[in-house]
C-alpha positions as a Python dict, from the first residue, in 0.01 Angstrom:
ca = {
    (1, 'M'): (0, 0, 0),
    (2, 'A'): (3, -141, 354),
    (3, 'E'): (382, -154, 345),
    (4, 'L'): (390, 212, 237),
    (5, 'F'): (169, 311, 532),
    (6, 'Q'): (400, 124, 764),
    (7, 'K'): (711, 296, 627),
    (8, 'D'): (559, 646, 614),
    (9, 'T'): (292, 677, 880),
    (10, 'A'): (255, 1053, 831),
    (11, 'Y'): (160, 994, 467),
    (12, 'G'): (-83, 723, 576),
    (13, 'V'): (-255, 955, 822),
    (14, 'E'): (-273, 1235, 564),
    (15, 'L'): (-415, 1002, 299),
    (16, 'L'): (-667, 851, 540),
    (17, 'N'): (-790, 1194, 652),
    (18, 'S'): (-821, 1310, 293),
    (19, 'I'): (-1019, 1004, 187),
    (20, 'L'): (-1244, 1020, 493),
    (21, 'E'): (-1322, 1384, 411),
    (22, 'D'): (-1357, 1376, 34),
    (23, 'G'): (-1346, 1016, -81),
    (24, 'E'): (-1617, 793, -205),
    (25, 'E'): (-1732, 491, -9),
    (26, 'S'): (-1532, 249, -225),
    (27, 'E'): (-1213, 451, -161),
    (28, 'R'): (-1280, 458, 214),
    (29, 'L'): (-1327, 80, 222),
    (30, 'I'): (-1005, 21, 29),
    (31, 'V'): (-792, 247, 248),
    (32, 'L'): (-942, 110, 569),
    (33, 'R'): (-873, -245, 451),
    (34, 'Q'): (-511, -149, 375),
    (35, 'M'): (-472, 17, 716),
    (36, 'A'): (-606, -297, 885),
    (37, 'R'): (-356, -503, 686),
    (38, 'M'): (-75, -271, 795),
    (39, 'L'): (-175, -306, 1158),
    (40, 'S'): (-185, -682, 1118),
    (41, 'L'): (167, -682, 970),
    (42, 'F'): (289, -461, 1255),
    (43, 'S'): (129, -687, 1515),
    (44, 'R'): (282, -998, 1359),
    (45, 'K'): (629, -840, 1354),
    (46, 'A'): (593, -737, 1718),
    (47, 'R'): (499, -1091, 1822),
    (48, 'I'): (791, -1239, 1630),
    (49, 'S'): (1026, -987, 1789),
    (50, 'W'): (890, -1069, 2135),
    (51, 'I'): (930, -1445, 2073),
    (52, 'D'): (1288, -1395, 1949),
    (53, 'E'): (1376, -1203, 2267),
    (54, 'S'): (1245, -1481, 2493),
}
């Protein structure tokens, strides 16, 4: 799911907003954990890219 959020950020935002509005606590925790994983993947890729450029 984290990879999907990274590829289609608009979908990720829409899903997150929907779950925050109407979802149950367990759904909110799952989607927030996946968003955090996506941000971690993005951060790791950015660092690798920066290192490669140096």
